[in-house]
MDAnalysis code that builds the backbone (N, CA, C; Angstrom):
import MDAnalysis as mda
import numpy as np

u = mda.Universe.empty(684, n_residues=228, atom_resindex=np.repeat(np.arange(228), 3), trajectory=True)
u.add_TopologyAttr("name", ["N", "CA", "C"] * 228)
u.add_TopologyAttr("resid", np.arange(1, 229))
u.add_TopologyAttr("resname", ["UNK", "UNK", "UNK", "UNK", "UNK", "UNK", "UNK", "UNK", "UNK", "UNK", "UNK", "UNK", "UNK", "UNK", "UNK", "UNK", "UNK", "UNK", "UNK", "UNK", "UNK", "UNK", "UNK", "UNK", "UNK", "UNK", "UNK", "UNK", "UNK", "UNK", "UNK", "UNK", "UNK", "UNK", "UNK", "UNK", "UNK", "UNK", "UNK", "UNK", "UNK", "UNK", "UNK", "UNK", "UNK", "UNK", "UNK", "UNK", "UNK", "UNK", "UNK", "UNK", "UNK", "UNK", "UNK", "UNK", "UNK", "UNK", "UNK", "UNK", "UNK", "UNK", "UNK", "UNK", "UNK", "UNK", "UNK", "UNK", "UNK", "UNK", "UNK", "UNK", "UNK", "UNK", "UNK", "UNK", "UNK", "UNK", "UNK", "UNK", "UNK", "UNK", "UNK", "UNK", "UNK", "UNK", "UNK", "UNK", "UNK", "UNK", "UNK", "UNK", "UNK", "UNK", "UNK", "UNK", "UNK", "UNK", "UNK", "UNK", "UNK", "UNK", "UNK", "UNK", "UNK", "UNK", "UNK", "UNK", "UNK", "UNK", "UNK", "UNK", "UNK", "UNK", "UNK", "UNK", "UNK", "UNK", "UNK", "UNK", "UNK", "UNK", "UNK", "UNK", "UNK", "UNK", "UNK", "UNK", "UNK", "UNK", "UNK", "UNK", "UNK", "UNK", "UNK", "UNK", "UNK", "UNK", "UNK", "UNK", "UNK", "UNK", "UNK", "UNK", "UNK", "UNK", "UNK", "UNK", "UNK", "UNK", "UNK", "UNK", "UNK", "UNK", "UNK", "UNK", "UNK", "UNK", "UNK", "UNK", "UNK", "UNK", "UNK", "UNK", "UNK", "UNK", "UNK", "UNK", "UNK", "UNK", "UNK", "UNK", "UNK", "UNK", "UNK", "UNK", "UNK", "UNK", "UNK", "UNK", "UNK", "UNK", "UNK", "UNK", "UNK", "UNK", "UNK", "UNK", "UNK", "UNK", "UNK", "UNK", "UNK", "UNK", "UNK", "UNK", "UNK", "UNK", "UNK", "UNK", "UNK", "UNK", "UNK", "UNK", "UNK", "UNK", "UNK", "UNK", "UNK", "UNK", "UNK", "UNK", "UNK", "UNK", "UNK", "UNK", "UNK", "UNK", "UNK", "UNK", "UNK", "UNK", "UNK", "UNK", "UNK", "UNK", "UNK", "UNK"])
u.atoms.positions = np.array([
    [0.786, -1.137, -0.008],
    [-0.086, 0.103, -0.020],
    [0.864, 1.188, 0.041],
    [0.466, 2.274, -0.834],
    [1.291, 3.489, -0.896],
    [0.672, 4.664, -0.102],
    [1.502, 5.622, 0.257],
    [1.039, 6.862, 0.837],
    [0.286, 7.576, -0.221],
    [-0.693, 8.390, 0.354],
    [-1.413, 9.235, -0.579],
    [-1.205, 10.626, -0.092],
    [-0.864, 11.559, -1.099],
    [-0.630, 12.878, -0.658],
    [-1.862, 13.758, -0.675],
    [-2.295, 14.436, 0.467],
    [-3.607, 15.193, 0.560],
    [-3.291, 16.547, 0.274],
    [-2.166, 17.160, 0.933],
    [-1.814, 18.567, 0.693],
    [-0.281, 18.739, 0.628],
    [0.123, 19.866, 0.604],
    [1.713, 20.050, 0.603],
    [2.422, 19.515, 1.804],
    [1.565, 19.300, 2.833],
    [2.258, 18.942, 4.091],
    [1.611, 17.686, 4.709],
    [0.625, 17.077, 4.143],
    [-0.135, 15.875, 4.651],
    [-0.104, 14.809, 3.702],
    [0.242, 13.640, 4.258],
    [0.137, 12.323, 3.505],
    [-0.814, 11.395, 4.331],
    [-1.397, 10.483, 3.732],
    [-2.137, 9.361, 4.536],
    [-1.768, 8.053, 4.061],
    [-1.445, 7.119, 4.939],
    [-1.300, 5.641, 4.744],
    [-2.640, 5.139, 4.863],
    [-3.378, 4.607, 3.759],
    [-4.785, 4.455, 3.683],
    [-5.262, 3.350, 4.631],
    [-6.533, 3.432, 4.912],
    [-7.215, 2.405, 5.738],
    [-7.400, 1.107, 4.992],
    [-7.624, 0.001, 5.752],
    [-7.845, -1.246, 5.148],
    [-8.999, -1.855, 5.851],
    [-10.029, -2.439, 5.182],
    [-11.153, -2.971, 5.808],
    [-10.947, -4.346, 6.437],
    [-10.206, -5.207, 5.880],
    [-10.012, -6.592, 6.225],
    [-9.544, -6.710, 7.710],
    [-8.546, -5.918, 8.015],
    [-8.025, -5.944, 9.361],
    [-8.402, -4.655, 10.150],
    [-9.468, -4.052, 9.677],
    [-9.956, -2.741, 10.378],
    [-8.906, -1.792, 10.656],
    [-7.944, -1.619, 9.727],
    [-6.853, -0.638, 9.921],
    [-7.331, 0.725, 9.614],
    [-7.188, 1.797, 10.455],
    [-7.615, 3.151, 10.061],
    [-6.427, 3.830, 9.211],
    [-6.881, 5.006, 8.648],
    [-5.936, 5.790, 8.089],
    [-4.877, 6.309, 9.089],
    [-3.613, 6.317, 8.736],
    [-2.621, 6.744, 9.452],
    [-2.116, 8.027, 8.726],
    [-2.188, 9.185, 9.416],
    [-1.829, 10.513, 8.824],
    [-0.454, 10.881, 9.090],
    [0.185, 11.654, 8.293],
    [1.639, 12.114, 8.396],
    [1.637, 13.673, 8.051],
    [2.015, 14.440, 9.038],
    [2.120, 15.813, 8.852],
    [3.577, 16.283, 8.874],
    [4.105, 16.962, 7.784],
    [5.473, 17.402, 7.859],
    [5.566, 18.914, 7.932],
    [6.205, 19.354, 8.969],
    [6.556, 20.741, 9.120],
    [7.954, 21.016, 8.649],
    [8.370, 22.251, 8.715],
    [9.681, 22.554, 8.340],
    [10.732, 21.958, 9.302],
    [10.319, 21.853, 10.591],
    [11.340, 21.426, 11.696],
    [11.195, 20.036, 12.148],
    [9.994, 19.504, 12.110],
    [9.753, 18.199, 12.550],
    [8.415, 17.677, 12.028],
    [8.174, 16.400, 12.238],
    [6.920, 15.809, 11.587],
    [6.114, 14.960, 12.709],
    [4.908, 14.939, 12.438],
    [3.889, 14.376, 13.352],
    [3.001, 13.308, 12.632],
    [2.705, 12.260, 13.354],
    [1.792, 11.259, 12.821],
    [0.411, 11.339, 13.631],
    [-0.734, 10.915, 12.999],
    [-1.911, 10.918, 13.678],
    [-2.343, 9.349, 13.688],
    [-2.387, 8.810, 14.920],
    [-2.770, 7.380, 15.161],
    [-1.519, 6.485, 15.046],
    [-1.639, 5.363, 15.883],
    [-0.386, 4.447, 16.026],
    [-0.755, 3.115, 15.544],
    [-1.839, 2.925, 14.929],
    [-2.055, 1.789, 14.196],
    [-2.434, 0.618, 15.075],
    [-2.915, -0.506, 14.330],
    [-3.469, -1.726, 14.957],
    [-2.462, -2.617, 15.587],
    [-1.295, -2.552, 15.147],
    [-0.161, -3.407, 15.798],
    [1.095, -2.899, 15.172],
    [2.211, -3.615, 15.717],
    [3.591, -3.198, 15.171],
    [3.678, -3.468, 13.803],
    [3.089, -4.517, 13.191],
    [3.229, -4.759, 11.809],
    [2.610, -3.442, 10.939],
    [1.519, -2.962, 11.498],
    [0.845, -1.846, 10.871],
    [1.822, -0.667, 10.849],
    [2.452, -0.378, 11.992],
    [3.391, 0.685, 12.075],
    [4.632, 0.523, 11.202],
    [5.077, -0.696, 11.089],
    [6.248, -0.935, 10.250],
    [5.899, -0.732, 8.793],
    [4.706, -1.096, 8.325],
    [4.346, -0.933, 7.038],
    [4.240, 0.600, 6.657],
    [3.556, 1.306, 7.588],
    [3.483, 2.782, 7.415],
    [4.825, 3.472, 7.196],
    [5.740, 3.011, 8.187],
    [7.060, 3.665, 8.266],
    [7.811, 3.232, 6.927],
    [7.681, 2.187, 6.463],
    [8.371, 1.667, 5.095],
    [7.749, 2.550, 3.969],
    [6.413, 2.792, 4.105],
    [5.936, 3.728, 3.050],
    [6.572, 5.108, 3.079],
    [6.643, 5.676, 4.360],
    [7.378, 6.876, 4.479],
    [8.782, 6.868, 3.925],
    [9.509, 5.822, 4.297],
    [10.872, 5.857, 3.899],
    [10.981, 5.818, 2.477],
    [10.005, 5.103, 1.755],
    [9.915, 5.002, 0.256],
    [9.760, 6.351, -0.303],
    [9.051, 7.226, 0.351],
    [8.914, 8.667, -0.113],
    [9.917, 9.603, 0.361],
    [11.006, 9.175, 1.123],
    [11.972, 10.003, 1.530],
    [11.620, 10.933, 2.589],
    [10.529, 10.564, 3.352],
    [10.065, 11.330, 4.408],
    [10.659, 10.784, 5.858],
    [10.993, 11.818, 6.680],
    [11.502, 11.335, 7.963],
    [10.474, 10.760, 8.826],
    [10.921, 9.813, 9.802],
    [9.864, 9.245, 10.607],
    [9.370, 10.380, 11.665],
    [8.046, 10.203, 12.018],
    [7.481, 11.156, 12.966],
    [8.166, 11.290, 14.297],
    [8.281, 12.560, 14.796],
    [8.868, 12.730, 16.191],
    [7.785, 12.609, 17.164],
    [6.509, 12.692, 16.709],
    [5.454, 12.671, 17.691],
    [4.203, 11.965, 16.988],
    [3.492, 11.169, 17.816],
    [2.308, 10.519, 17.357],
    [1.236, 10.867, 18.152],
    [0.023, 11.479, 17.608],
    [-1.050, 11.885, 18.412],
    [-2.213, 10.901, 18.195],
    [-2.917, 10.532, 19.279],
    [-3.854, 9.442, 19.239],
    [-5.279, 10.209, 19.187],
    [-6.209, 9.820, 18.276],
    [-7.518, 10.269, 18.179],
    [-8.366, 9.741, 19.248],
    [-8.106, 8.557, 19.756],
    [-9.006, 7.914, 20.744],
    [-8.363, 6.657, 21.182],
    [-8.914, 5.841, 22.124],
    [-8.184, 4.828, 22.660],
    [-8.403, 3.394, 21.935],
    [-9.246, 3.318, 20.997],
    [-9.573, 2.008, 20.479],
    [-8.416, 1.278, 19.770],
    [-8.334, 0.090, 20.014],
    [-7.024, -0.850, 19.608],
    [-6.593, -0.546, 18.193],
    [-7.416, -0.487, 17.272],
    [-6.896, -0.308, 15.872],
    [-6.237, 1.047, 15.628],
    [-6.263, 1.952, 16.555],
    [-5.687, 3.317, 16.491],
    [-4.361, 3.393, 17.498],
    [-4.375, 2.340, 18.390],
    [-3.288, 2.554, 19.445],
    [-2.451, 1.405, 19.757],
    [-2.765, 0.203, 19.309],
    [-1.999, -0.986, 19.906],
    [-0.711, -1.196, 19.178],
    [-0.368, -0.224, 18.198],
    [0.898, -0.278, 17.579],
    [1.851, 0.627, 18.319],
    [1.395, 1.314, 19.296],
    [2.167, 2.400, 20.001],
    [3.573, 2.086, 20.383],
    [3.702, 0.846, 20.846],
    [5.007, 0.304, 21.445],
    [6.127, 0.316, 20.437],
    [5.650, 0.421, 19.025],
    [6.656, 0.387, 17.972],
    [6.780, 1.701, 17.275],
    [6.355, 2.663, 17.731],
    [6.463, 4.028, 17.071],
    [7.737, 4.594, 17.293],
    [8.214, 5.526, 16.315],
    [9.401, 6.456, 16.569],
    [8.989, 7.601, 17.297],
    [9.782, 8.021, 18.191],
    [9.556, 9.287, 18.847],
    [8.504, 9.175, 19.987],
    [7.904, 10.065, 20.373],
    [6.947, 10.159, 21.494],
    [5.413, 10.117, 21.121],
    [4.600, 9.665, 21.987],
    [3.171, 9.666, 21.759],
    [2.453, 10.623, 22.582],
    [1.179, 11.081, 22.106],
    [0.572, 12.172, 22.825],
    [-1.022, 11.715, 22.845],
    [-1.604, 11.817, 23.995],
    [-2.988, 11.511, 24.081],
    [-3.624, 12.394, 25.206],
    [-5.017, 12.547, 25.048],
    [-5.648, 13.174, 26.095],
    [-5.691, 12.234, 27.392],
    [-5.902, 12.829, 28.540],
    [-5.994, 12.001, 29.779],
    [-6.933, 10.911, 29.822],
    [-8.136, 11.158, 29.226],
    [-9.078, 10.043, 29.268],
    [-8.615, 8.958, 28.353],
    [-8.157, 9.202, 27.276],
    [-7.598, 8.159, 26.313],
    [-6.508, 7.232, 27.074],
    [-5.709, 7.939, 27.603],
    [-4.649, 7.213, 28.350],
    [-5.126, 6.343, 29.565],
    [-6.237, 6.799, 30.167],
    [-6.725, 6.035, 31.201],
    [-7.333, 4.737, 30.646],
    [-8.026, 4.978, 29.487],
    [-8.695, 3.787, 28.963],
    [-7.526, 2.753, 28.565],
    [-6.489, 3.171, 28.030],
    [-5.477, 2.291, 27.627],
    [-4.919, 1.545, 28.866],
    [-4.655, 2.227, 29.922],
    [-4.129, 1.652, 31.134],
    [-5.148, 0.635, 31.670],
    [-6.393, 0.950, 31.691],
    [-7.415, 0.045, 32.039],
    [-7.466, -1.173, 31.219],
    [-7.280, -1.068, 29.949],
    [-7.379, -2.323, 28.972],
    [-6.146, -3.108, 29.211],
    [-5.094, -2.442, 29.475],
    [-3.853, -3.242, 29.670],
    [-3.900, -3.994, 30.998],
    [-4.502, -3.571, 32.026],
    [-4.625, -4.102, 33.220],
    [-5.575, -5.340, 33.015],
    [-6.713, -5.249, 32.235],
    [-7.591, -6.278, 31.992],
    [-6.905, -7.481, 31.251],
    [-6.204, -7.082, 30.275],
    [-5.349, -8.069, 29.507],
    [-4.445, -8.947, 30.316],
    [-3.750, -8.121, 31.298],
    [-2.832, -8.815, 32.165],
    [-3.598, -9.854, 33.163],
    [-4.783, -9.407, 33.482],
    [-5.607, -10.314, 34.477],
    [-6.170, -11.503, 33.646],
    [-6.768, -11.166, 32.547],
    [-7.704, -12.133, 31.799],
    [-6.967, -12.858, 30.679],
    [-5.979, -12.251, 30.213],
    [-5.472, -12.832, 28.995],
    [-6.054, -12.191, 27.683],
    [-5.629, -12.681, 26.578],
    [-6.062, -11.997, 25.284],
    [-7.291, -12.556, 24.616],
    [-7.785, -13.719, 25.223],
    [-8.888, -14.402, 24.649],
    [-10.057, -13.546, 24.378],
    [-10.569, -12.729, 25.359],
    [-11.760, -11.942, 25.153],
    [-11.515, -10.849, 23.991],
    [-10.253, -10.298, 23.922],
    [-10.045, -9.423, 22.991],
    [-10.055, -9.862, 21.626],
    [-9.439, -11.103, 21.396],
    [-9.519, -11.611, 20.057],
    [-10.917, -12.054, 19.692],
    [-11.767, -12.385, 20.671],
    [-13.181, -12.734, 20.333],
    [-13.978, -11.571, 20.031],
    [-13.466, -10.523, 20.095],
    [-14.323, -9.167, 19.966],
    [-14.698, -8.965, 18.411],
    [-13.881, -9.365, 17.567],
    [-14.193, -9.165, 16.049],
    [-13.081, -9.997, 15.201],
    [-13.618, -10.348, 14.090],
    [-12.836, -10.973, 13.090],
    [-11.739, -10.193, 12.752],
    [-11.810, -9.014, 12.578],
    [-10.713, -8.130, 12.062],
    [-9.510, -8.165, 13.104],
    [-9.850, -8.221, 14.340],
    [-8.755, -8.347, 15.341],
    [-8.082, -9.672, 15.235],
    [-8.721, -10.675, 15.000],
    [-8.119, -12.067, 14.965],
    [-7.278, -12.064, 13.721],
    [-7.738, -11.453, 12.554],
    [-6.853, -11.327, 11.395],
    [-5.527, -10.520, 11.595],
    [-5.688, -9.411, 12.430],
    [-4.485, -8.662, 12.616],
    [-3.561, -9.357, 13.533],
    [-4.006, -10.210, 14.442],
    [-3.083, -10.915, 15.394],
    [-3.130, -12.424, 15.154],
    [-3.244, -12.748, 13.931],
    [-3.097, -14.269, 13.578],
    [-1.722, -14.752, 13.717],
    [-1.544, -15.961, 14.114],
    [-0.264, -16.592, 14.218],
    [0.367, -16.279, 15.537],
    [-0.488, -15.957, 16.643],
    [-0.106, -15.788, 17.985],
    [0.727, -14.526, 18.304],
    [0.522, -13.601, 17.430],
    [1.297, -12.235, 17.641],
    [0.828, -11.669, 18.885],
    [1.865, -11.202, 19.653],
    [1.474, -10.637, 21.078],
    [0.701, -9.409, 20.945],
    [-0.189, -9.226, 21.994],
    [-1.014, -7.961, 22.113],
    [-0.298, -7.068, 23.072],
    [0.127, -5.983, 22.653],
    [0.984, -5.057, 23.578],
    [0.238, -3.713, 23.614],
    [-0.045, -3.260, 24.817],
    [-0.666, -2.093, 25.018],
    [0.254, -1.165, 25.934],
    [0.580, -0.005, 25.507],
    [1.330, 0.891, 26.209],
    [0.653, 2.327, 26.471],
    [0.875, 2.985, 27.534],
    [0.333, 4.281, 27.729],
    [1.099, 5.306, 26.876],
    [0.487, 6.573, 26.830],
    [1.069, 7.465, 26.124],
    [2.309, 8.096, 26.877],
    [3.179, 8.788, 26.070],
    [4.337, 9.408, 26.762],
    [3.898, 10.760, 27.252],
    [3.089, 11.508, 26.655],
    [2.687, 12.739, 26.885],
    [1.159, 12.936, 26.995],
    [0.592, 13.621, 27.927],
    [-0.788, 13.815, 28.202],
    [-1.200, 15.341, 28.034],
    [-2.466, 15.488, 27.603],
    [-3.014, 16.825, 27.601],
    [-4.430, 16.742, 27.934],
    [-5.060, 17.964, 28.275],
    [-6.399, 18.066, 28.570],
    [-7.070, 19.196, 27.987],
    [-8.124, 19.021, 27.240],
    [-8.738, 20.178, 26.703],
    [-8.309, 20.441, 25.156],
    [-7.104, 21.274, 25.161],
    [-6.690, 21.716, 23.863],
    [-5.171, 22.110, 23.971],
    [-4.514, 21.902, 22.917],
    [-3.192, 22.352, 22.707],
    [-2.719, 22.802, 21.419],
    [-1.873, 23.691, 21.290],
    [-1.384, 24.153, 20.008],
    [0.072, 23.860, 19.856],
    [0.393, 23.219, 18.549],
    [1.793, 22.956, 18.192],
    [2.158, 23.674, 16.938],
    [3.410, 23.801, 16.703],
    [3.865, 24.329, 15.435],
    [5.073, 23.466, 15.028],
    [4.926, 22.754, 13.870],
    [5.996, 21.809, 13.515],
    [7.046, 22.482, 12.571],
    [6.927, 23.959, 12.490],
    [7.699, 24.625, 11.513],
    [6.870, 25.205, 10.430],
    [6.376, 26.454, 10.530],
    [5.506, 26.991, 9.615],
    [4.312, 26.011, 9.362],
    [3.865, 25.365, 10.291],
    [2.799, 24.323, 10.158],
    [2.140, 24.297, 11.542],
    [1.087, 25.229, 11.803],
    [0.498, 25.224, 13.055],
    [-0.530, 24.062, 13.087],
    [-0.638, 23.419, 14.263],
    [-1.520, 22.234, 14.416],
    [-2.254, 22.433, 15.761],
    [-3.577, 22.280, 15.634],
    [-4.432, 22.418, 16.797],
    [-4.956, 21.112, 17.096],
    [-4.793, 20.597, 18.429],
    [-5.083, 19.335, 18.907],
    [-6.209, 19.624, 20.014],
    [-7.431, 19.065, 19.810],
    [-8.299, 19.393, 20.880],
    [-9.443, 18.181, 21.191],
    [-9.840, 18.116, 22.349],
    [-10.905, 17.150, 22.635],
    [-12.282, 17.694, 22.189],
    [-13.141, 16.780, 21.839],
    [-14.421, 17.242, 21.344],
    [-15.459, 16.215, 21.784],
    [-16.772, 16.628, 22.020],
    [-17.939, 15.780, 22.195],
    [-18.172, 15.015, 20.931],
    [-18.409, 13.795, 20.958],
    [-18.674, 13.039, 19.772],
    [-19.301, 11.643, 20.106],
    [-20.088, 11.268, 19.236],
    [-20.899, 9.975, 19.513],
    [-20.068, 8.629, 19.503],
    [-18.873, 8.597, 19.044],
    [-18.293, 7.291, 18.970],
    [-17.625, 6.875, 20.286],
    [-16.874, 7.824, 20.952],
    [-16.263, 7.663, 22.257],
    [-16.301, 8.891, 23.003],
    [-16.121, 8.817, 24.410],
    [-16.089, 10.006, 25.109],
    [-14.642, 10.466, 25.337],
    [-13.785, 10.081, 24.540],
    [-12.437, 10.503, 24.582],
    [-11.759, 10.946, 23.285],
    [-12.669, 11.433, 22.369],
    [-12.299, 11.895, 20.975],
    [-11.390, 13.018, 21.069],
    [-10.175, 13.013, 20.205],
    [-9.357, 14.039, 19.888],
    [-9.375, 14.340, 18.385],
    [-9.583, 15.539, 18.049],
    [-9.447, 16.059, 16.691],
    [-8.217, 16.824, 16.392],
    [-7.783, 16.725, 15.177],
    [-6.447, 17.570, 14.760],
    [-6.827, 18.445, 13.571],
    [-6.684, 19.720, 13.723],
    [-6.985, 20.673, 12.732],
    [-5.698, 21.362, 12.303],
    [-5.467, 21.418, 10.982],
    [-4.410, 22.171, 10.427],
    [-4.939, 23.350, 9.732],
    [-4.925, 24.609, 10.293],
    [-5.614, 25.656, 9.637],
    [-4.984, 26.055, 8.217],
    [-3.670, 26.031, 8.213],
    [-3.026, 26.246, 6.863],
    [-3.488, 25.461, 5.729],
    [-3.788, 24.230, 5.940],
    [-4.087, 23.177, 5.109],
    [-5.680, 23.180, 5.043],
    [-6.371, 23.634, 5.977],
    [-7.804, 23.715, 6.164],
    [-8.297, 22.111, 6.126],
    [-7.520, 21.336, 6.875],
    [-7.828, 19.956, 7.021],
    [-8.147, 19.539, 8.457],
    [-9.209, 18.830, 8.657],
    [-9.697, 18.423, 10.007],
    [-9.535, 16.877, 10.072],
    [-8.728, 16.332, 10.823],
    [-8.639, 14.884, 10.962],
    [-9.485, 14.488, 12.130],
    [-10.338, 13.514, 11.872],
    [-11.485, 13.158, 12.735],
    [-11.272, 11.873, 13.500],
    [-10.367, 11.009, 13.121],
    [-10.524, 9.660, 13.627],
    [-11.880, 9.166, 13.398],
    [-12.292, 8.282, 14.400],
    [-13.634, 7.724, 14.213],
    [-14.828, 8.422, 14.944],
    [-14.552, 9.634, 15.207],
    [-15.528, 10.273, 16.109],
    [-16.953, 10.403, 15.572],
    [-17.132, 10.403, 14.310],
    [-18.522, 10.533, 13.744],
    [-19.380, 9.311, 13.872],
    [-18.776, 8.081, 14.122],
    [-19.525, 6.877, 14.240],
    [-20.260, 6.622, 15.476],
    [-20.939, 5.550, 15.555],
    [-21.630, 5.227, 16.711],
    [-20.686, 4.350, 17.668],
    [-21.211, 3.956, 18.831],
    [-20.328, 3.138, 19.784],
    [-20.377, 1.819, 19.453],
    [-19.161, 1.217, 19.647],
    [-18.851, -0.210, 19.494],
    [-19.449, -0.914, 20.685],
    [-20.133, -2.104, 20.418],
    [-20.104, -2.887, 19.118],
    [-21.498, -2.742, 18.366],
    [-22.565, -2.035, 18.888],
    [-23.778, -2.065, 18.125],
    [-23.902, -0.699, 17.347],
    [-22.981, 0.208, 17.409],
    [-22.948, 1.436, 16.589],
    [-24.126, 2.394, 16.831],
    [-24.681, 2.305, 18.070],
    [-25.673, 3.247, 18.365],
    [-25.205, 4.705, 18.332],
    [-25.875, 5.652, 17.844],
    [-25.455, 7.009, 17.859],
    [-26.371, 7.875, 18.822],
    [-25.739, 8.627, 19.723],
    [-26.372, 9.431, 20.623],
    [-26.529, 10.744, 19.861],
    [-27.726, 11.159, 19.505],
    [-28.042, 12.184, 18.492],
    [-27.512, 13.511, 19.195],
    [-27.658, 13.715, 20.421],
    [-27.315, 15.042, 20.958],
    [-25.709, 15.131, 20.820],
    [-25.023, 14.083, 20.919],
    [-23.535, 14.132, 20.751],
    [-23.136, 14.345, 19.233],
    [-23.945, 13.753, 18.406],
    [-23.807, 13.888, 16.946],
    [-24.108, 15.341, 16.565],
    [-25.055, 16.017, 17.206],
    [-25.370, 17.424, 16.843],
    [-24.286, 18.248, 17.310],
    [-23.694, 18.028, 18.499],
    [-22.692, 18.731, 19.040],
    [-21.343, 18.703, 18.062],
    [-21.016, 17.435, 17.723],
    [-20.016, 17.359, 16.648],
    [-20.143, 18.072, 15.398],
    [-21.410, 17.987, 14.958],
    [-21.641, 18.688, 13.608],
    [-21.410, 20.260, 13.782],
    [-21.893, 20.790, 14.951],
    [-21.597, 22.103, 15.268],
    [-20.121, 22.480, 15.363],
    [-19.463, 21.594, 16.028],
    [-17.963, 21.757, 16.124],
    [-17.270, 21.889, 14.700],
    [-17.643, 20.839, 13.865],
    [-17.070, 20.976, 12.489],
    [-17.532, 22.211, 11.776],
    [-18.732, 22.622, 11.856],
    [-19.178, 23.649, 11.176],
    [-18.565, 25.011, 11.638],
    [-18.230, 25.131, 12.894],
    [-17.599, 26.226, 13.429],
    [-16.213, 26.295, 13.084],
    [-15.501, 25.113, 12.915],
    [-14.104, 25.149, 12.463],
    [-13.890, 25.536, 11.035],
    [-14.944, 25.043, 10.141],
    [-15.121, 25.398, 8.899],
    [-13.819, 24.898, 7.955],
    [-13.512, 23.510, 8.059],
    [-12.444, 23.089, 7.263],
    [-12.885, 22.887, 5.823],
    [-11.891, 22.879, 4.960],
    [-12.252, 22.496, 3.494],
    [-12.375, 21.097, 3.266],
    [-11.625, 20.273, 4.030],
    [-11.634, 18.830, 3.958],
    [-11.602, 18.139, 5.318],
    [-12.369, 17.061, 5.484],
    [-12.395, 16.202, 6.649],
    [-11.885, 14.876, 6.342],
    [-11.060, 14.229, 7.189],
    [-10.468, 12.922, 6.993],
    [-11.027, 11.988, 8.050],
    [-11.917, 11.141, 7.839],
    [-12.373, 10.126, 8.802],
    [-11.426, 9.043, 8.989],
    [-11.647, 8.348, 9.955],
    [-10.624, 7.268, 10.351],
    [-10.529, 6.289, 9.441],
    [-11.755, 5.727, 8.932],
    [-11.882, 4.604, 8.056],
    [-12.445, 4.874, 6.722],
    [-12.220, 6.063, 6.153],
    [-12.796, 6.387, 4.852],
    [-11.892, 7.367, 4.169],
    [-12.343, 7.691, 2.911],
    [-11.487, 8.652, 2.121],
    [-11.858, 10.087, 2.590],
    [-11.040, 11.086, 2.284],
    [-11.386, 12.468, 2.617],
    [-12.705, 12.943, 2.005],
    [-13.463, 13.644, 2.864],
    [-14.741, 14.091, 2.477],
    [-14.931, 15.621, 2.520],
    [-15.905, 16.170, 1.932],
    [-16.402, 17.543, 2.114],
    [-17.016, 17.528, 3.454],
    [-16.664, 18.481, 4.343],
    [-17.287, 18.643, 5.590],
    [-18.816, 18.616, 5.639],
    [-19.408, 19.306, 4.632],
    [-20.889, 19.343, 4.602],
    [-21.484, 17.966, 4.641],
    [-20.913, 17.026, 3.844],
    [-21.351, 15.712, 3.771],
    [-21.400, 15.105, 5.204],
    [-20.372, 15.196, 5.989],
    [-20.320, 14.575, 7.308],
    [-21.307, 15.459, 8.289],
    [-21.339, 16.648, 8.038],
    [-22.262, 17.455, 8.990],
    [-23.808, 16.896, 8.757],
    [-24.134, 16.832, 7.507],
    [-25.435, 16.409, 7.241],
    [-25.712, 14.949, 7.578],
    [-24.845, 14.095, 7.559],
    [-24.891, 12.719, 8.073],
    [-25.055, 12.760, 9.575],
    [-24.401, 13.513, 10.242],
    [-24.482, 13.646, 11.707],
    [-25.792, 14.055, 12.122],
    [-26.206, 15.185, 11.452],
    [-27.517, 15.770, 11.760],
    [-28.806, 14.835, 11.439],
    [-28.517, 13.876, 10.530],
    [-29.586, 13.010, 10.076],
    [-29.438, 11.670, 10.746],
    [-28.568, 11.534, 11.677],
    [-28.404, 10.266, 12.401],
    [-27.615, 9.175, 11.586],
    [-26.845, 9.568, 10.701],
    [-26.236, 8.548, 9.801],
    [-24.627, 8.563, 9.984],
    [-24.213, 9.120, 11.068],
    [-22.712, 9.212, 11.302],
    [-22.021, 7.800, 11.237],
])
């Protein structure tokens, strides 16, 4: 799989349905680079990094997590540089790690076929907490590349982090527009709040976790109509 270039500063390693792998984004500033999400496993991370190297791009110095779910975080032990998550995301990761240590991996592998495919052959399940934590919002600049990282109310999880690049007019959403796992129920009040958040930011493009880039108005209307 090849990287796809979205803007002058942003590339995406595309999602894959079979193993439920999300988009992994890469943001290149003049001084350093950043990735969004840490992948489903160390294999996912290695494939992402191999694609970066093929394009002559340096490995990311920082990886930001959009939320705690395994397909976005369980490759974190294999990333280059540091990881960043909001406090709630980090607590979920520590809780899940404690459960794995107590109960073993059987219940995790039983959750979905895509997980069993990612971890076939007895691959170890490794969960690590983030290196850096934030609460609410923070601003970064990778070198003439401002990055806004902020928590948002959303129907998918209560630990959603969004990443907005104002110069690129790109909003990276993770899975925040979807319903809750495993029945995908959508809380309409949270969907409405997220729609208003996206409208207020007014990006030119939104990147969901498991789909191609979209016009924000499509996402807003889906949220308002209960189709997130």
